[in-house]
GUZA-855506 format. One record per residue (C-alpha): residue in one letter; x, y, z; residue number from 1. Coordinates in Angstrom, 2 decimals, decimal comma, always signed. Example, Ala and Ser with C-alpha at 12.3 -4.5 7.8 and 13.67 -1.06 7.14 Angstrom:
2
@type a&east +12,30&north -4,50&up +7,80&seq 1 .
@type s&east +13,67&north -1,06&up +7,14&seq 2 .
//
This chain:
188
@type m&east +304,90&north +136,07&up +21,00&seq 1 .
@type r&east +305,83&north +136,78&up +17,31&seq 2 .
@type l&east +303,93&north +135,20&up +14,22&seq 3 .
@type h&east +306,28&north +134,05&up +11,36&seq 4 .
@type a&east +304,75&north +135,63&up +8,52&seq 5 .
@type s&east +304,03&north +131,91&up +6,85&seq 6 .
@type t&east +301,35&north +131,34&up +9,76&seq 7 .
@type v&east +299,82&north +134,45&up +9,72&seq 8 .
@type p&east +296,48&north +133,98&up +7,49&seq 9 .
@type v&east +296,05&north +136,31&up +4,42&seq 10 .
@type l&east +292,45&north +137,81&up +4,04&seq 11 .
@type r&east +292,10&north +138,74&up -0,08&seq 12 .
@type t&east +289,12&north +140,17&up -1,25&seq 13 .
@type k&east +287,28&north +138,70&up -4,57&seq 14 .
@type n&east +286,18&north +139,64&up -6,99&seq 15 .
@type i&east +283,05&north +138,06&up -8,58&seq 16 .
@type p&east +282,99&north +138,36&up -12,28&seq 17 .
@type f&east +279,46&north +140,93&up -13,29&seq 18 .
@type g&east +278,30&north +137,61&up -15,85&seq 19 .
@type k&east +278,48&north +135,37&up -12,58&seq 20 .
@type l&east +276,42&north +137,86&up -9,99&seq 21 .
@type p&east +273,35&north +136,83&up -9,39&seq 22 .
@type a&east +270,24&north +138,85&up -11,23&seq 23 .
@type r&east +268,17&north +141,31&up -8,74&seq 24 .
@type k&east +264,71&north +140,35&up -7,36&seq 25 .
@type p&east +262,15&north +142,12&up -8,68&seq 26 .
@type l&east +260,69&north +145,18&up -7,07&seq 27 .
@type k&east +257,81&north +144,28&up -5,18&seq 28 .
@type e&east +254,86&north +146,65&up -4,20&seq 29 .
@type s&east +254,35&north +148,05&up -1,09&seq 30 .
@type v&east +251,41&north +148,24&up +0,75&seq 31 .
@type g&east +251,78&north +150,59&up +4,50&seq 32 .
@type r&east +254,47&north +148,20&up +6,03&seq 33 .
@type f&east +253,02&north +144,69&up +3,87&seq 34 .
@type e&east +254,54&north +143,68&up +0,23&seq 35 .
@type v&east +252,32&north +142,79&up -2,01&seq 36 .
@type d&east +253,50&north +140,17&up -4,05&seq 37 .
@type g&east +251,22&north +140,31&up -7,21&seq 38 .
@type r&east +247,60&north +141,61&up -7,81&seq 39 .
@type e&east +244,72&north +140,41&up -9,65&seq 40 .
@type g&east +245,68&north +141,12&up -13,63&seq 41 .
@type d&east +249,53&north +141,71&up -13,25&seq 42 .
@type h&east +249,33&north +139,07&up -16,12&seq 43 .
@type l&east +247,25&north +141,71&up -18,29&seq 44 .
@type p&east +249,30&north +144,33&up -20,36&seq 45 .
@type d&east +248,95&north +147,86&up -19,18&seq 46 .
@type r&east +246,62&north +149,61&up -21,89&seq 47 .
@type s&east +246,09&north +152,54&up -19,17&seq 48 .
@type l&east +247,99&north +154,97&up -22,23&seq 49 .
@type a&east +246,46&north +153,28&up -25,42&seq 50 .
@type r&east +245,02&north +155,99&up -28,22&seq 51 .
@type s&east +242,89&north +153,08&up -29,42&seq 52 .
@type c&east +239,22&north +154,21&up -28,30&seq 53 .
@type p&east +237,20&north +155,51&up -31,48&seq 54 .
@type v&east +234,99&north +157,64&up -29,04&seq 55 .
@type l&east +237,82&north +159,34&up -27,34&seq 56 .
@type a&east +239,79&north +160,20&up -30,95&seq 57 .
@type t&east +236,64&north +161,87&up -32,99&seq 58 .
@type r&east +236,01&north +164,14&up -29,55&seq 59 .
@type p&east +238,93&north +166,89&up -28,21&seq 60 .
@type r&east +240,42&north +166,15&up -24,90&seq 61 .
@type l&east +239,27&north +169,34&up -23,36&seq 62 .
@type h&east +236,23&north +171,52&up -23,22&seq 63 .
@type s&east +236,95&north +174,84&up -22,11&seq 64 .
@type p&east +234,80&north +178,16&up -23,31&seq 65 .
@type d&east +236,37&north +179,79&up -26,06&seq 66 .
@type l&east +236,83&north +183,47&up -24,08&seq 67 .
@type s&east +236,35&north +185,60&up -27,18&seq 68 .
@type k&east +232,82&north +184,57&up -28,15&seq 69 .
@type y&east +231,72&north +186,54&up -24,69&seq 70 .
@type s&east +230,80&north +189,92&up -23,91&seq 71 .
@type e&east +232,71&north +192,10&up -21,24&seq 72 .
@type r&east +231,18&north +192,24&up -18,02&seq 73 .
@type p&east +231,32&north +194,82&up -15,91&seq 74 .
@type s&east +233,53&north +195,48&up -13,10&seq 75 .
@type i&east +233,02&north +194,01&up -10,17&seq 76 .
@type i&east +233,45&north +197,46&up -7,94&seq 77 .
@type g&east +231,40&north +199,29&up -10,05&seq 78 .
@type k&east +232,22&north +203,18&up -10,88&seq 79 .
@type k&east +233,11&north +204,57&up -8,09&seq 80 .
@type k&east +231,17&north +207,94&up -7,38&seq 81 .
@type p&east +233,54&north +210,62&up -6,38&seq 82 .
@type w&east +233,37&north +212,37&up -3,18&seq 83 .
@type h&east +233,92&north +215,66&up -3,82&seq 84 .
@type n&east +233,27&north +218,23&up -6,70&seq 85 .
@type v&east +235,52&north +217,63&up -9,45&seq 86 .
@type s&east +234,58&north +220,79&up -11,30&seq 87 .
@type d&east +236,04&north +222,45&up -7,82&seq 88 .
@type p&east +240,07&north +221,97&up -8,70&seq 89 .
@type e&east +241,09&north +223,31&up -5,14&seq 90 .
@type a&east +238,45&north +220,59&up -3,53&seq 91 .
@type d&east +239,96&north +218,04&up -6,26&seq 92 .
@type r&east +243,33&north +219,36&up -5,40&seq 93 .
@type i&east +242,43&north +218,46&up -1,59&seq 94 .
@type v&east +240,95&north +215,02&up -1,83&seq 95 .
@type w&east +244,29&north +214,27&up -3,65&seq 96 .
@type d&east +246,73&north +215,11&up -1,68&seq 97 .
@type h&east +244,67&north +213,13&up +1,18&seq 98 .
@type e&east +244,50&north +210,37&up -0,57&seq 99 .
@type m&east +248,25&north +210,51&up -1,59&seq 100 .
@type s&east +249,50&north +211,15&up +1,97&seq 101 .
@type f&east +246,42&north +209,27&up +4,12&seq 102 .
@type n&east +248,47&north +206,62&up +6,41&seq 103 .
@type i&east +246,21&north +203,90&up +7,43&seq 104 .
@type m&east +248,30&north +202,98&up +9,81&seq 105 .
@type e&east +248,47&north +205,76&up +11,68&seq 106 .
@type a&east +244,43&north +206,09&up +11,77&seq 107 .
@type e&east +243,90&north +202,56&up +13,13&seq 108 .
@type k&east +246,54&north +203,26&up +15,86&seq 109 .
@type a&east +243,30&north +204,62&up +18,00&seq 110 .
@type r&east +241,33&north +201,25&up +17,68&seq 111 .
@type w&east +244,37&north +198,94&up +18,94&seq 112 .
@type k&east +244,35&north +197,31&up +22,38&seq 113 .
@type s&east +246,19&north +199,03&up +25,07&seq 114 .
@type r&east +249,53&north +196,67&up +26,30&seq 115 .
@type g&east +247,59&north +195,06&up +28,93&seq 116 .
@type p&east +249,27&north +194,84&up +32,50&seq 117 .
@type p&east +253,01&north +194,46&up +33,20&seq 118 .
@type p&east +254,41&north +190,19&up +33,19&seq 119 .
@type e&east +254,50&north +188,94&up +36,45&seq 120 .
@type d&east +257,03&north +188,35&up +38,62&seq 121 .
@type f&east +257,83&north +184,81&up +38,50&seq 122 .
@type n&east +259,23&north +184,15&up +41,72&seq 123 .
@type k&east +255,92&north +184,95&up +43,07&seq 124 .
@type s&east +254,34&north +182,20&up +40,42&seq 125 .
@type l&east +253,73&north +178,35&up +41,51&seq 126 .
@type t&east +256,67&north +175,47&up +40,12&seq 127 .
@type r&east +255,69&north +172,58&up +38,02&seq 128 .
@type q&east +256,07&north +170,02&up +40,92&seq 129 .
@type q&east +253,38&north +172,62&up +42,83&seq 130 .
@type h&east +251,03&north +173,57&up +40,04&seq 131 .
@type l&east +250,58&north +169,81&up +39,70&seq 132 .
@type r&east +249,72&north +169,23&up +43,05&seq 133 .
@type a&east +246,50&north +171,69&up +42,39&seq 134 .
@type m&east +245,79&north +168,88&up +39,47&seq 135 .
@type r&east +243,28&north +165,59&up +39,88&seq 136 .
@type t&east +245,76&north +163,20&up +38,97&seq 137 .
@type y&east +247,75&north +164,12&up +41,14&seq 138 .
@type g&east +246,17&north +161,81&up +44,02&seq 139 .
@type q&east +245,18&north +159,31&up +41,48&seq 140 .
@type d&east +247,67&north +158,41&up +39,32&seq 141 .
@type v&east +250,89&north +155,79&up +41,19&seq 142 .
@type s&east +253,70&north +156,67&up +40,28&seq 143 .
@type l&east +253,32&north +159,95&up +41,10&seq 144 .
@type t&east +252,66&north +158,92&up +44,60&seq 145 .
@type r&east +255,70&north +156,74&up +44,76&seq 146 .
@type a&east +257,44&north +159,65&up +43,37&seq 147 .
@type r&east +255,78&north +162,02&up +46,26&seq 148 .
@type e&east +256,89&north +158,99&up +48,86&seq 149 .
@type n&east +260,29&north +158,87&up +48,10&seq 150 .
@type l&east +261,32&north +162,69&up +48,19&seq 151 .
@type h&east +261,09&north +162,60&up +51,99&seq 152 .
@type g&east +263,10&north +159,18&up +51,44&seq 153 .
@type p&east +262,10&north +155,67&up +53,75&seq 154 .
@type v&east +260,47&north +156,50&up +57,04&seq 155 .
@type s&east +260,05&north +152,90&up +58,15&seq 156 .
@type v&east +262,68&north +150,68&up +59,76&seq 157 .
@type e&east +261,00&north +147,49&up +59,86&seq 158 .
@type l&east +263,02&north +146,12&up +57,53&seq 159 .
@type q&east +266,37&north +146,59&up +58,94&seq 160 .
@type s&east +266,40&north +143,26&up +61,32&seq 161 .
@type d&east +266,49&north +141,22&up +57,58&seq 162 .
@type i&east +269,24&north +143,12&up +56,03&seq 163 .
@type d&east +272,09&north +140,48&up +57,80&seq 164 .
@type s&east +270,07&north +137,58&up +56,31&seq 165 .
@type s&east +269,82&north +138,31&up +52,97&seq 166 .
@type p&east +272,19&north +135,59&up +50,62&seq 167 .
@type i&east +273,76&north +138,97&up +48,81&seq 168 .
@type l&east +275,78&north +139,73&up +52,06&seq 169 .
@type k&east +276,63&north +136,53&up +52,59&seq 170 .
@type p&east +280,29&north +134,77&up +51,71&seq 171 .
@type r&east +280,34&north +132,19&up +49,50&seq 172 .
@type l&east +281,98&north +129,13&up +50,24&seq 173 .
@type w&east +284,95&north +128,57&up +47,63&seq 174 .
@type s&east +285,94&north +125,36&up +47,03&seq 175 .
@type p&east +288,22&north +123,77&up +44,31&seq 176 .
@type r&east +287,12&north +123,72&up +40,29&seq 177 .
@type f&east +288,55&north +120,32&up +39,94&seq 178 .
@type d&east +287,39&north +121,01&up +36,16&seq 179 .
@type y&east +290,19&north +123,61&up +35,29&seq 180 .
@type m&east +292,99&north +121,88&up +36,78&seq 181 .
@type v&east +295,70&north +120,54&up +35,37&seq 182 .
@type p&east +295,92&north +116,27&up +35,46&seq 183 .
@type s&east +298,60&north +115,36&up +37,60&seq 184 .
@type s&east +300,60&north +112,63&up +36,51&seq 185 .
@type s&east +299,92&north +109,45&up +38,16&seq 186 .
@type s&east +303,24&north +106,93&up +38,75&seq 187 .
@type s&east +302,19&north +103,70&up +39,47&seq 188 .
//
């Protein structure tokens, strides 16, 4: 069945002029999941950034020490005492070569722990289900108990006699629906 072009409804989008749009609602402050309409003192002007306080105008804003007036402090480490005789050039060269070529990682390898035993064979370890059986919650949890019983399927046949008496399995009686029938024209 084809519809004539004049019977098809035309959907047109109408643009509302900007001046006729409703104004946006002011943003509300949200605390958690709740919006707060207002707080006490909202009608007062915000003076948090005002600089009219006379006490703050006469004092500096940040009190920091002038480091140029302090004396030179000694080093925290202190003076390092040489480990060798500085006047001996041969000892000084040997110590300098050692300091330049010493590798602390190679020296620390002797203190490292060994790798330990090799990893175990996963085929010999417990599965998740077997490990769960060792836990206390396995015997106390109702859902785990039902899941354990359902692994083997039903074990009782007591309810099989009630299967054929279920209303789902009984056929429905079909009767004519008079409200869907077309009324017949009666000739009187």
